[in-house]
SEPA-378117 format. One line per 2 residues: their letters; for each residue x, y, z of N, C-alpha, C. Coordinates in steps of 0.1 Angstrom, whole numbers. Last residue first. Layout:
# residues N
a = X,Y,Z,X,Y,Z,X,Y,Z  ...
# end
This chain:
# residues 275
xx = 926,265,56,918,274,47,925,288,46  948,239,52,945,251,60,938,261,51
xx = 938,205,50,943,217,44,940,229,53  927,181,57,941,183,60,947,195,54
xx = 900,177,55,908,173,44,923,175,46  889,188,78,889,173,77,897,168,65
xx = 912,215,87,899,209,84,900,194,81  927,232,113,929,222,103,916,215,99
xx = 926,249,133,919,254,121,921,244,109  920,242,168,926,239,155,918,244,143
xx = 908,245,192,913,257,185,920,254,172  899,225,208,890,230,198,895,242,191
xx = 919,217,225,909,225,230,900,231,220  935,199,213,939,212,212,929,222,217
xx = 923,174,219,937,176,222,941,191,222  899,162,218,899,176,224,914,180,226
xx = 885,143,191,895,145,202,894,160,206  866,141,172,868,129,180,878,131,191
xx = 858,160,153,854,162,167,856,150,176  870,155,129,856,154,130,851,153,145
xx = 896,163,132,894,149,132,879,146,134  895,191,132,904,184,123,902,169,122
xx = 880,203,151,873,200,138,882,192,129  878,195,186,886,200,174,878,196,162
xx = 851,205,208,860,195,201,867,202,190  843,216,240,845,220,226,855,211,219
xx = 818,206,261,832,203,257,833,207,242  798,210,288,800,215,275,815,214,271
xx = 776,194,308,790,194,305,792,199,290  749,212,324,754,204,313,769,205,312
xx = 746,211,360,747,219,348,753,210,337  726,185,374,738,193,374,739,200,361
xx = 707,164,386,704,177,381,716,186,383  712,140,397,715,141,383,713,155,378
xx = 703,142,423,717,139,421,721,141,406  675,146,421,684,157,426,699,154,423
xx = 664,134,389,666,132,403,675,143,408  643,148,364,656,146,369,656,143,384
xx = 625,145,333,625,146,348,639,142,353  632,164,303,632,152,311,632,154,326
xx = 610,184,285,622,184,294,621,171,303  602,191,250,600,184,263,612,184,272
xx = 617,203,229,606,210,236,604,204,250  638,187,220,639,202,219,628,210,224
xx = 616,159,216,630,165,217,629,180,214  582,162,227,593,155,222,606,163,224
xx = 558,161,254,564,168,243,577,161,239  525,149,264,539,151,265,545,157,252
xx = 499,142,261,501,154,269,516,157,270  498,118,247,493,130,240,496,143,248
xx = 518,94,239,514,101,251,510,115,248  526,86,215,514,80,220,510,85,233
xx = 550,101,212,538,104,204,526,98,209  565,107,245,565,101,231,551,104,225
xx = 582,132,265,575,120,263,574,115,248  588,157,289,593,149,278,585,136,277
xx = 566,184,297,572,171,301,576,163,289  559,213,302,566,207,290,574,194,294
xx = 546,218,326,541,223,313,547,216,301  561,207,346,547,203,345,541,207,331
xx = 591,195,347,584,207,342,570,203,338  606,182,377,599,180,365,595,194,360
xx = 626,163,399,623,177,394,617,175,380  619,141,425,622,143,411,618,157,407
xx = 626,122,455,622,134,448,627,135,434  614,96,470,623,98,459,619,111,452
xx = 614,83,503,609,93,494,619,95,483  604,55,521,615,61,513,609,70,503
xx = 593,48,554,590,51,540,601,58,534  599,44,580,600,32,571,597,35,557
xx = 575,67,592,587,58,595,587,47,586  566,92,568,563,82,578,575,73,580
xx = 581,125,565,577,112,559,574,102,571  590,157,555,584,149,564,579,136,558
xx = 621,168,544,609,163,540,603,154,550  646,179,551,635,182,559,622,178,554
xx = 668,173,533,669,171,548,657,172,556  661,180,507,665,166,510,665,163,525
xx = 655,208,510,645,198,505,648,184,509  679,219,519,666,220,527,656,210,523
xx = 696,214,498,698,207,510,685,208,519  682,231,478,686,217,475,687,209,488
xx = 681,256,487,669,249,488,671,234,485  706,267,481,703,263,494,691,254,496
xx = 721,255,451,710,262,456,707,258,471  740,237,442,745,249,449,734,258,454
xx = 725,218,429,731,214,441,736,227,449  694,233,416,708,228,414,714,226,428
xx = 662,224,409,670,230,419,684,224,418  636,230,391,649,224,389,660,230,397
xx = 601,223,396,613,232,397,625,224,395  577,208,405,578,216,393,589,227,395
xx = 583,176,416,584,190,420,586,198,407  571,146,427,574,153,414,572,168,417
xx = 582,120,446,577,133,447,581,141,434  573,86,451,580,96,443,573,109,444
xx = 577,62,477,569,72,470,578,81,462  575,31,494,583,40,486,573,49,479
xx = 562,9,506,569,19,514,578,28,506  563,-9,476,560,-10,490,569,1,497
xx = 558,13,447,561,1,454,559,2,468  553,42,448,563,36,440,567,23,447
xx = 527,67,447,532,54,452,542,48,442  533,101,443,528,89,438,534,77,444
xx = 526,135,447,532,123,454,525,111,449  533,166,431,526,154,432,534,143,439
xx = 529,202,429,537,190,434,528,178,436  516,225,420,515,213,412,524,201,417
xx = 539,252,425,526,246,425,526,233,418  563,268,448,559,261,436,545,257,437
xx = 577,276,471,570,286,462,567,280,449  588,260,489,596,263,478,589,272,468
xx = 567,260,509,580,263,513,589,267,501  543,253,495,544,266,503,558,270,505
xx = 550,228,482,544,240,475,546,253,482  559,212,504,568,216,492,563,228,485
xx = 536,211,520,549,216,525,558,221,514  517,199,503,515,212,508,528,219,513
xx = 529,174,499,526,183,487,524,197,492  528,164,525,541,166,518,539,175,506
xx = 501,164,530,509,172,538,523,175,531  492,145,512,486,158,511,496,168,519
xx = 505,121,520,508,127,507,504,142,506  516,122,554,506,119,544,510,126,531
xx = 533,126,576,538,119,565,528,116,554  524,143,595,522,129,597,526,120,586
xx = 539,174,607,533,165,598,532,151,602  552,191,625,538,189,627,531,179,617
xx = 579,191,618,575,190,632,561,186,634  579,194,590,585,182,596,580,180,610
xx = 567,219,588,560,208,582,566,195,588  588,234,600,574,234,606,566,222,601
xx = 608,229,582,609,224,595,596,223,602  599,243,559,600,229,558,601,222,572
xx = 600,269,570,587,264,566,588,248,565  627,272,575,618,272,586,605,266,582
xx = 636,272,548,640,262,557,631,261,569  624,296,539,621,283,533,624,272,542
xx = 637,314,555,623,313,556,618,300,550  662,312,545,660,307,559,645,305,561
xx = 660,324,520,662,310,521,659,304,535  655,351,530,646,344,521,647,329,521
xx = 677,357,548,663,357,553,654,349,543  705,334,541,698,347,542,684,346,546
xx = 723,308,557,711,313,549,708,327,552  756,299,554,746,304,563,735,311,555
xx = 774,268,549,769,281,544,758,286,554  802,247,555,789,252,558,786,265,551
xx = 821,228,530,820,237,542,805,241,543  837,199,517,826,209,517,827,217,530
xx = 856,181,520,854,184,506,843,195,505  882,177,544,868,180,541,867,185,526
xx = 905,150,544,903,165,542,889,168,538  909,123,546,902,130,557,901,145,556
xx = 936,126,523,927,117,531,922,125,543  935,154,500,941,144,509,931,137,518
xx = 928,161,466,923,161,480,930,150,488  950,179,445,944,167,449,939,168,464
xx = 941,213,433,950,202,438,942,190,442  928,227,402,928,225,417,937,213,421
xx = 936,232,376,926,240,382,925,239,397  953,213,364,957,227,365,947,237,371
xx = 926,194,353,940,195,354,944,210,355  894,202,369,903,196,359,917,198,362
xx = 874,194,398,880,203,389,890,196,380  847,185,419,856,181,409,861,192,400
xx = 827,189,437,840,195,440,850,193,429  806,174,425,804,188,427,817,196,430
xx = 814,151,400,816,155,414,815,170,416  814,148,372,802,144,380,803,147,395
xx = 839,155,363,828,164,361,816,161,370  863,146,389,856,144,377,844,154,376
xx = 892,163,403,883,152,402,876,151,389  908,184,426,910,176,413,900,165,414
xx = 886,206,443,897,196,443,897,189,429  870,232,460,875,227,447,887,218,449
xx = 843,226,482,857,231,480,863,225,468  809,235,482,819,225,478,833,232,475
xx = 788,241,507,797,249,499,808,239,495  774,224,523,766,230,512,775,238,503
xx = 779,212,548,783,206,536,775,211,524  750,226,566,763,219,566,766,213,552
xx = 738,256,570,735,245,561,749,238,560  725,277,595,737,270,590,732,258,582
xx = 704,289,608,707,294,594,718,285,588  686,263,626,694,275,625,697,278,610
xx = 657,251,641,665,251,630,673,264,629  633,249,659,645,240,660,653,239,648
xx = 612,266,663,609,253,656,621,244,655  625,286,678,612,280,683,610,266,676
xx = 645,294,662,649,288,675,637,281,681  631,306,641,639,294,639,643,287,652
xx = 620,328,654,611,317,649,619,304,647  645,342,659,636,337,670,626,326,666
xx = 653,347,633,661,338,641,653,333,653  634,366,627,633,353,620,642,343,627
xx = 643,387,644,629,381,645,628,368,639  668,392,633,667,386,646,653,380,649
xx = 657,392,600,668,393,609,666,385,622  621,394,598,634,396,592,645,395,603
xx = 587,383,591,599,385,600,612,386,593  568,375,574,571,390,575,583,392,583
xx = 562,349,574,563,355,561,566,370,562  561,342,602,570,335,593,573,343,580
xx = 558,372,622,553,359,616,563,354,606  564,396,632,570,385,639,565,372,633
xx = 552,419,623,565,415,617,572,404,625  529,427,637,528,423,623,540,417,617
xx = 537,434,664,526,424,661,526,419,647  558,451,661,559,439,670,548,429,667
xx = 546,471,645,557,462,640,559,450,648  528,481,665,523,475,652,533,466,646
xx = 546,492,682,538,481,687,532,473,675  556,512,666,565,502,671,557,489,675
xx = 533,528,663,539,521,651,549,510,655  530,536,689,520,528,683,526,521,671
xx = 552,552,692,551,540,700,541,531,694  544,572,675,556,565,672,557,552,680
xx = 521,582,688,520,575,675,532,567,671  529,597,709,526,583,712,523,575,699
xx = 533,623,700,545,614,700,541,599,703  506,633,703,511,629,690,523,620,690
xx = 499,642,728,496,628,724,502,624,711  507,669,729,510,660,740,509,646,736
xx = 496,681,707,511,681,708,515,671,719  469,678,712,475,671,700,490,671,701
xx = 466,694,735,463,680,735,470,673,724  473,720,725,481,714,736,478,698,736
xx = 454,724,705,468,723,701,477,716,712  431,725,721,433,714,711,447,713,707
xx = 437,748,735,435,736,742,437,724,733  438,767,715,450,765,723,449,751,731
xx = 411,766,704,423,763,696,435,759,705  382,756,711,393,761,719,406,757,713
xx = 363,743,696,367,757,692,377,763,700  352,724,723,352,726,708,354,741,705
xx = 348,722,749,361,726,745,362,727,730  323,712,753,325,726,757,339,731,753
xx = 323,685,748,319,694,737,322,709,741  353,670,762,339,674,763,336,684,752
xx = 374,646,745,372,658,753,357,663,752  378,626,727,372,623,740,370,635,749
xx = 391,636,706,377,632,704,370,629,717  417,639,715,409,651,714,394,648,712
xx = 425,612,715,425,619,727,415,631,726  424,606,687,416,598,697,414,606,710
xx = 442,623,676,428,624,672,419,617,682  466,614,689,462,628,691,447,629,687
xx = 467,587,681,464,590,695,460,604,697  458,569,657,462,583,657,458,588,671
xx = 471,536,653,462,545,659,467,559,658  475,512,625,480,521,636,470,531,641
xx = 455,488,643,468,495,641,468,501,627  432,474,653,431,486,646,444,494,645
xx = 427,450,666,436,459,672,437,473,665  409,439,647,404,442,661,414,451,668
xx = 424,436,625,413,445,624,408,449,638  442,417,633,448,430,630,436,440,629
xx = 426,394,636,432,400,648,437,414,645  417,383,612,408,392,619,414,399,630
xx = 433,352,616,425,360,607,416,370,615  465,352,633,451,348,632,442,358,624
xx = 495,350,615,486,358,623,472,353,621  514,319,616,507,329,608,497,337,617
xx = 525,299,630,533,310,628,527,320,618  506,279,631,512,284,644,520,296,642
xx = 499,271,605,490,280,613,497,286,625  512,253,589,519,266,592,511,275,600
xx = 495,232,585,509,229,590,516,242,594  472,244,573,472,239,587,486,237,593
xx = 464,258,551,478,260,556,479,255,570  442,260,533,447,248,537,461,249,542
xx = 433,285,523,427,280,535,433,268,541  461,307,514,451,297,512,445,292,525
x = 465,342,522,470,328,523,458,319,520
# end
């Protein structure tokens, strides 16, 4: 791990502790090595000692697991639940599964004609999901940063980089009490990290954070910006709300693509003749 993981130190094993404990131990070998020299060459005695102490190696492996598999980056299942309970976050992500209803392309729940029914008043449009170990580990990491952070740019960048597994996160001032966060990833609304990112970014009181998804290697720009790339190479920065899959609509060719009345299945060409 890097040296600057101060926000996460509480759930990382202290450096050198594993070496001091010297797991795993071979108890049979340790026990026989403590016998007096007069027993050297006594095969029956050695066999008895090794047979008696060898089962303790299984206990030693269990103790090793208790020590090494209870940290944020190694815990699984119930052990990870225990870490979550310590820092104050569960596996549940509310309003993260969108239920299909008739609507528009821009709405996560929106579906077209004949695909979903109308949503009634006060009817929920989303349900909760429950995180697996990998995504839950991300959520815990962000919660640790939220619990221990002071809202500085360095802490925000560190939390995003470590929790989301990215590099090159930047935080830039954007007017009074506003800042933009540029993250080198494109997280879709159906990705659990989407809700984790928006709900658990640490910030100072009264400060508004504006996250943006960018491609640090191929950022879209213009000729006078030497480090940027143009069309078909450069990628536009996107806010979380605008980062949705592209709308692909197949047009008919009979009217030069001006209508979709036949779903694009017409073979009538622009001259009105059938080939």
